[in-house]
C-alpha positions as CSV (number, residue, x, y, z in Angstrom):
1,M,-34.3,-34.9,17.8
2,R,-37.4,-33.0,16.9
3,I,-40.5,-33.0,19.2
4,L,-43.9,-31.6,18.5
5,H,-46.0,-30.6,21.6
6,S,-49.8,-30.4,21.3
7,A,-52.6,-30.8,23.7
8,D,-56.3,-30.2,24.4
9,W,-57.8,-31.5,21.2
10,H,-61.2,-32.2,22.8
11,L,-62.3,-34.4,19.9
12,G,-66.1,-34.7,19.9
13,R,-66.7,-31.3,21.2
14,R,-69.8,-29.5,20.0
15,L,-70.5,-25.8,20.1
16,Y,-74.1,-24.9,20.9
17,G,-75.3,-28.2,19.4
18,R,-73.3,-27.8,16.2
19,S,-70.9,-30.6,15.2
20,R,-67.2,-29.7,14.7
21,H,-66.3,-33.0,13.0
22,D,-65.0,-31.3,9.9
23,E,-62.8,-28.9,11.9
24,F,-61.2,-31.7,13.8
25,D,-60.6,-33.6,10.5
26,A,-58.9,-30.5,9.0
27,F,-56.8,-30.0,12.1
28,L,-55.6,-33.6,12.2
29,D,-54.8,-33.5,8.5
30,W,-52.8,-30.3,9.0
31,L,-51.0,-31.9,12.0
32,A,-50.0,-35.0,10.1
33,E,-48.7,-32.9,7.2
34,T,-46.8,-30.7,9.6
35,I,-45.2,-33.7,11.2
36,E,-43.9,-34.9,7.8
37,R,-42.9,-31.4,6.6
38,E,-40.9,-30.7,9.8
39,Q,-39.6,-34.2,10.1
40,V,-40.8,-34.6,13.7
41,D,-39.5,-37.6,15.6
42,V,-41.8,-37.5,18.6
43,L,-45.3,-36.2,19.0
44,L,-46.4,-35.4,22.6
45,V,-50.2,-35.0,23.3
46,A,-50.6,-33.5,26.8
47,G,-54.1,-34.6,27.7
48,D,-57.7,-33.9,26.9
49,V,-57.6,-35.9,23.7
50,F,-61.4,-36.2,23.9
51,D,-64.0,-33.8,25.2
52,S,-65.7,-36.3,27.4
53,S,-65.1,-39.6,29.1
54,A,-67.4,-41.4,26.6
55,P,-66.5,-39.9,23.2
56,P,-68.7,-40.4,20.3
57,N,-67.8,-43.0,17.6
58,H,-66.7,-40.4,15.0
59,A,-64.3,-38.9,17.6
60,Q,-62.7,-42.3,18.3
61,S,-62.4,-42.9,14.6
62,Q,-60.6,-39.6,14.1
63,Y,-58.1,-40.4,16.9
64,Y,-57.3,-43.9,15.8
65,R,-57.1,-43.0,12.0
66,F,-54.7,-40.2,12.9
67,L,-52.4,-42.5,15.0
68,H,-52.3,-45.1,12.3
69,R,-51.4,-42.4,9.7
70,V,-48.7,-40.8,11.7
71,S,-47.1,-44.1,12.7
72,G,-46.4,-44.9,9.1
73,G,-44.3,-41.8,8.5
74,C,-41.3,-40.1,9.9
75,C,-42.6,-39.9,13.5
76,R,-41.0,-42.6,15.6
77,H,-43.0,-42.2,18.7
78,V,-46.3,-40.7,20.0
79,V,-46.8,-40.1,23.7
80,V,-50.4,-39.5,24.9
81,I,-51.3,-38.7,28.6
82,G,-54.7,-38.5,30.1
83,G,-56.3,-35.2,30.9
84,N,-59.2,-34.3,33.2
85,H,-61.7,-34.7,30.4
86,D,-60.4,-38.1,29.4
87,S,-61.4,-41.5,30.8
88,P,-58.2,-43.2,31.9
89,S,-59.6,-46.7,31.3
90,F,-60.9,-45.7,27.9
91,L,-57.5,-44.3,26.8
92,E,-55.6,-47.2,28.1
93,A,-57.8,-50.0,26.9
94,P,-56.0,-50.4,23.5
95,R,-52.6,-49.5,25.0
96,E,-50.9,-52.8,24.1
97,L,-52.2,-52.7,20.5
98,L,-51.1,-49.0,20.2
99,A,-47.7,-49.9,21.5
100,A,-47.1,-51.9,18.3
101,L,-47.4,-48.6,16.5
102,S,-45.0,-47.0,18.9
103,V,-47.8,-45.1,20.5
104,H,-47.3,-44.8,24.3
105,V,-50.4,-44.1,26.5
106,V,-50.4,-43.2,30.2
107,G,-54.0,-42.5,31.1
108,K,-53.7,-42.3,34.9
109,A,-51.1,-42.1,37.7
110,C,-49.2,-45.3,38.1
111,D,-48.4,-47.0,41.4
112,D,-44.8,-47.3,40.3
113,P,-43.4,-44.0,39.1
114,A,-41.1,-45.9,36.7
115,D,-44.1,-46.8,34.6
116,E,-44.5,-43.1,33.7
117,V,-40.9,-42.8,32.5
118,L,-40.4,-43.7,28.8
119,L,-37.0,-44.3,27.2
120,L,-37.5,-43.6,23.5
121,R,-35.0,-44.8,20.9
122,D,-34.0,-43.5,17.5
123,R,-34.1,-45.3,14.1
124,S,-30.8,-47.1,14.9
125,G,-32.2,-48.4,18.2
126,A,-30.0,-46.2,20.4
127,P,-31.5,-44.3,23.4
128,A,-32.5,-40.8,22.2
129,L,-35.0,-39.2,24.7
130,I,-36.5,-39.8,28.1
131,V,-40.1,-38.7,28.6
132,C,-41.7,-38.3,32.0
133,A,-45.3,-38.9,30.9
134,V,-47.2,-37.6,34.0
135,P,-51.0,-37.6,33.4
136,Y,-53.6,-35.5,35.1
137,L,-53.2,-36.2,38.8
138,R,-56.6,-36.7,40.4
139,D,-57.1,-35.7,44.0
140,R,-57.1,-39.3,45.2
141,D,-53.7,-39.9,43.5
142,I,-51.8,-37.2,45.4
143,R,-53.4,-36.8,48.9
144,T,-55.2,-38.6,51.6
145,V,-58.2,-37.1,53.3
146,E,-58.1,-36.5,57.0
147,A,-60.8,-35.5,59.4
148,G,-60.8,-31.9,60.5
149,E,-58.3,-30.6,57.9
150,S,-58.7,-27.0,56.8
151,V,-58.9,-25.6,53.3
152,T,-55.3,-24.4,53.7
153,D,-54.3,-27.9,54.7
154,K,-56.0,-29.4,51.7
155,A,-54.3,-26.9,49.4
156,Q,-50.8,-27.6,50.8
157,K,-51.3,-31.4,50.6
158,L,-52.3,-31.1,47.0
159,V,-49.3,-29.1,46.1
160,D,-47.0,-31.3,48.1
161,G,-48.5,-34.4,46.4
162,I,-47.9,-32.9,43.0
163,V,-44.3,-32.0,43.9
164,R,-43.7,-35.5,45.4
165,H,-45.0,-37.2,42.3
166,Y,-43.0,-35.2,39.9
167,K,-39.8,-35.7,42.0
168,A,-40.3,-39.5,42.1
169,V,-40.7,-39.6,38.3
170,A,-37.8,-37.3,37.7
171,D,-35.5,-39.4,39.9
172,V,-36.3,-42.5,37.8
173,A,-35.5,-40.5,34.6
174,L,-32.2,-39.4,36.0
175,R,-31.3,-43.0,36.9
176,R,-32.2,-44.1,33.3
177,R,-30.0,-41.3,31.9
178,R,-27.1,-42.5,34.0
179,E,-27.6,-46.0,32.9
180,A,-27.7,-45.0,29.2
181,D,-24.3,-43.3,29.8
182,R,-25.0,-40.5,27.4
183,P,-26.5,-37.0,27.9
184,L,-30.1,-37.8,26.9
185,P,-32.6,-34.9,27.1
186,I,-35.4,-35.3,29.6
187,V,-38.9,-34.0,28.7
188,G,-41.6,-33.7,31.3
189,M,-45.3,-33.8,30.5
190,G,-48.3,-32.8,32.6
191,H,-52.0,-31.8,32.6
192,L,-52.6,-29.2,35.3
193,F,-53.2,-25.5,36.1
194,A,-50.0,-23.6,36.6
195,A,-50.2,-20.4,38.8
196,G,-50.6,-17.3,36.7
197,G,-51.9,-19.2,33.7
198,E,-54.3,-17.3,31.4
199,T,-57.8,-18.4,30.7
200,V,-60.8,-16.7,28.9
201,E,-64.5,-16.8,29.5
202,G,-66.2,-19.7,27.8
203,D,-63.1,-21.8,27.1
204,G,-64.4,-24.7,29.1
205,V,-61.3,-24.9,31.2
206,R,-62.3,-26.4,34.6
207,E,-60.8,-25.9,38.0
208,L,-59.0,-29.2,38.6
209,Y,-59.3,-29.2,42.4
210,V,-62.1,-28.1,44.7
211,G,-61.9,-24.4,45.7
212,S,-59.3,-23.5,43.0
213,L,-56.6,-25.2,45.0
214,A,-53.2,-26.4,43.7
215,H,-52.4,-23.8,41.1
216,V,-48.7,-24.8,41.1
217,S,-45.9,-22.5,40.2
218,G,-43.3,-23.4,37.6
219,A,-40.8,-23.8,40.4
220,V,-42.3,-27.1,41.6
221,F,-41.2,-28.9,38.4
222,P,-37.8,-30.7,38.6
223,A,-34.8,-28.7,37.2
224,S,-33.8,-31.9,35.4
225,F,-36.5,-31.3,32.8
226,D,-35.0,-29.9,29.6
227,Y,-38.5,-29.1,28.4
228,L,-42.0,-29.3,30.0
229,A,-45.0,-30.0,27.8
230,L,-48.2,-29.0,29.6
231,G,-51.9,-29.3,28.8
232,H,-55.2,-27.9,30.2
233,L,-55.0,-24.2,29.4
234,H,-56.2,-23.4,26.0
235,K,-54.1,-20.3,25.2
236,P,-50.5,-20.9,24.1
237,Q,-48.3,-19.5,26.8
238,R,-45.1,-19.9,28.8
239,V,-45.1,-20.9,32.5
240,G,-43.5,-18.1,34.5
241,G,-42.0,-16.7,31.3
242,D,-39.8,-19.7,30.8
243,E,-39.2,-20.6,27.2
244,T,-38.9,-24.3,28.0
245,K,-42.0,-24.6,30.1
246,R,-45.1,-24.2,27.9
247,Y,-48.7,-24.8,27.3
248,S,-49.3,-25.5,23.6
249,G,-52.9,-24.5,24.0
250,S,-55.9,-26.0,22.2
251,P,-55.7,-26.3,18.4
252,L,-59.3,-25.0,17.9
253,P,-61.1,-22.2,19.7
254,M,-63.3,-24.1,22.2
255,G,-65.8,-21.2,22.7
256,F,-66.6,-17.7,21.6
257,G,-64.3,-16.4,24.4
258,E,-61.4,-17.7,22.3
259,A,-62.7,-16.1,19.0
260,G,-59.7,-14.5,17.3
261,Q,-57.2,-16.1,19.6
262,R,-54.1,-17.4,17.9
263,K,-53.7,-21.2,18.1
264,A,-50.4,-23.0,17.9
265,V,-48.4,-26.1,18.5
266,C,-44.8,-26.1,19.8
267,L,-41.8,-27.5,17.9
268,I,-38.8,-28.3,20.0
269,E,-35.4,-29.2,18.6
270,F,-32.7,-30.8,20.7
271,G,-29.1,-30.4,19.4
272,T,-25.9,-30.0,21.2
273,G,-27.0,-27.1,23.4
274,E,-30.2,-25.7,24.9
275,P,-33.4,-26.8,23.1
276,V,-34.8,-24.4,20.5
277,V,-38.5,-23.9,20.7
278,R,-40.7,-22.5,17.9
279,E,-44.5,-22.0,17.9
280,L,-46.2,-23.2,14.7
281,E,-49.5,-21.4,14.1
282,V,-52.5,-23.6,13.5
283,P,-54.7,-22.4,10.6
284,V,-58.3,-21.2,11.3
285,F,-60.6,-24.0,10.0
286,R,-63.8,-22.2,10.9
287,R,-63.9,-18.6,12.1
288,L,-65.7,-17.7,15.3
289,A,-66.8,-14.1,15.8
290,S,-68.3,-12.3,18.9
291,I,-70.1,-9.0,18.1
292,E,-71.9,-6.6,20.4
293,G,-73.6,-3.2,20.4
294,D,-76.8,-1.5,19.5
295,W,-78.7,-2.5,16.3
296,P,-76.8,-0.2,13.9
297,A,-73.5,-1.6,15.2
298,L,-74.7,-5.2,14.9
299,A,-76.1,-4.7,11.4
300,A,-72.8,-3.2,10.3
301,A,-70.7,-5.9,11.8
302,I,-72.9,-8.7,10.3
303,E,-72.7,-7.0,6.9
304,T,-68.9,-7.0,7.1
305,L,-68.9,-10.7,8.0
306,V,-71.3,-11.6,5.2
307,A,-69.2,-9.7,2.7
308,T,-66.1,-11.9,3.4
309,G,-67.9,-15.0,2.1
310,E,-66.2,-17.0,4.9
311,R,-68.0,-19.7,7.0
312,V,-68.4,-17.9,10.3
313,W,-70.2,-18.9,13.5
314,V,-71.3,-15.8,15.4
315,E,-72.2,-14.9,19.0
316,V,-74.4,-11.7,19.2
317,T,-74.8,-9.5,22.3
318,Y,-77.4,-6.7,21.9
319,D,-76.7,-3.8,24.2
320,G,-78.9,-1.1,22.7
321,A,-81.2,1.2,24.6
322,E,-84.2,0.3,22.4
323,L,-86.2,-2.8,23.3
324,L,-86.2,-4.9,20.2
325,S,-88.9,-7.6,20.3
326,D,-88.0,-8.7,16.8
327,L,-84.2,-9.0,17.3
328,R,-84.0,-12.6,16.3
329,E,-86.0,-12.0,13.1
330,R,-83.7,-9.0,12.2
331,L,-80.6,-11.1,12.7
332,A,-82.0,-14.0,10.7
333,E,-82.8,-11.7,7.8
334,A,-79.3,-10.1,8.0
335,V,-77.5,-13.5,7.5
336,A,-80.0,-15.1,5.1
337,D,-78.4,-16.8,2.1
338,S,-74.9,-16.3,3.5
339,A,-72.2,-18.5,5.1
340,V,-72.6,-16.7,8.4
341,E,-74.6,-18.6,11.1
342,I,-75.6,-17.1,14.4
343,L,-75.3,-19.7,17.2
344,R,-76.0,-17.5,20.2
345,I,-78.0,-14.4,20.9
346,R,-77.8,-12.5,24.2
347,N,-80.3,-9.6,24.6
348,N,-78.9,-7.6,27.5
349,R,-81.7,-5.0,27.1
350,V,-84.2,-7.6,28.3
351,V,-82.0,-8.8,31.1
352,Q,-81.3,-5.2,32.3
353,R,-85.0,-4.4,32.4
354,V,-85.8,-7.4,34.5
355,L,-82.8,-7.2,36.8
356,G,-83.2,-3.4,37.0
357,R,-86.3,-4.0,39.0
358,L,-84.5,-6.0,41.7
359,R,-84.3,-4.2,45.0
360,E,-80.9,-3.2,46.1
361,E,-80.5,-6.0,48.6
362,E,-81.8,-8.7,46.2
363,T,-79.9,-10.9,43.8
364,L,-81.2,-13.2,41.1
365,D,-80.5,-16.2,43.5
366,D,-83.2,-14.8,45.8
367,L,-85.9,-15.3,43.2
368,D,-87.4,-18.6,42.0
369,P,-88.3,-19.1,38.3
370,H,-91.9,-17.9,38.8
371,D,-90.7,-14.7,40.4
372,V,-88.4,-14.0,37.4
373,F,-91.2,-14.7,34.9
374,R,-93.6,-12.4,36.8
375,R,-91.0,-9.6,36.7
376,C,-90.5,-10.1,33.0
377,L,-94.2,-9.7,32.6
378,D,-94.0,-6.5,34.7
379,A,-91.1,-5.2,32.8
380,H,-93.0,-5.6,29.5
381,E,-96.2,-4.2,30.9
382,V,-98.2,-7.2,29.7
383,P,-102.0,-6.7,30.0
384,A,-103.9,-8.6,32.7
385,P,-105.9,-11.0,30.4
386,Q,-102.8,-12.0,28.4
387,R,-100.8,-12.2,31.6
388,A,-103.0,-14.9,33.1
389,L,-102.7,-17.0,30.0
390,L,-98.9,-16.7,29.9
391,E,-98.5,-17.4,33.6
392,G,-100.6,-20.6,33.2
393,A,-98.6,-21.8,30.2
394,Y,-95.4,-21.0,32.0
395,R,-96.4,-23.0,35.1
396,E,-97.2,-26.0,32.8
397,V,-93.8,-25.8,31.1
398,V,-91.9,-25.6,34.4
399,T,-93.9,-28.5,35.9
400,A,-93.2,-30.6,32.8
401,L,-89.5,-29.9,33.0
402,L,-89.3,-30.7,36.7
403,E,-91.2,-34.0,36.2
404,G,-88.8,-34.9,33.4
405,E,-85.9,-34.6,35.7
406,Q,-87.3,-37.2,38.1
407,P,-85.6,-40.7,37.9
């Protein structure tokens, strides 16, 4: 029995307004080819199939085309659970239709734990695998709110609720295994934040519960799970160093914080003994690069990127001492007629000049937008006549934005 564990596809996600449709197409093609090459029997998708609860049409098309393609090959079963980005009702709407393709969907926590336990059969029709398909557990699924409870009380109730839910599901799985009268492997699934998990800035990973509560340890998961397939964290990693408790990570870098991060899926093979787990590296379909420094350093880094001829999206952070009023123009000229595209520019020199004028006891939160703009004008020593015109124009822009937010 060969199982492939993937998660956090985030179909439909954009990066600074740029579509990633072609990258997702390339990934799904690679995944389908990998399933055939490795003769995978079961594909597990541990949540966050889509990037939003109302995915665009092209993202839906990618998802359903992929499922149809995979169901026609060697893969006997696909199991999909809902993540915190997914709409449970949207995922489950075609559940009966997808079941005809041996695609099993659990979008939300079920009233009966047995509904989250799947007995999967091999080609001969014999029981082969039990999957505890536990979706993202929302706050309301695992605790009740009581007046006067403290933050500590809430945290403990969340953890207790998660433990209780997994235990109930695992108990059903053990009962199914006894009924099958054969040593079936049990695989757990989940979409949550395990304590000690690694994240990076800009990866879009959200805290799942208010106040960063309920980061559960690997010890809360039932010992009966022969493998635990988790989603939510985007970096491939083990839970507590355990080879059989893993996050597969996202297949694409979700932001520049993940630039250069190795992406993978997990291939698990069950034989007569302990499961054997391998990470299969996902190819880079479009390179992301984050560069920083003064102008000579940035110019050299961009020259190197351009010389590769690769399609690269770049985040630039300028940290030089010189105040460059033409930074954007310089960068545009440096990447002209190349496959390199700059998506984000951060000019820390300007920020430092403005924030450097804050008094010691001040923070940016103490200032309103007009205060910040006035300090920008001060920092750049704008002459009085020009200053009056700029302040007037700025007030008009802010007013228009605020009016546009009114219902």
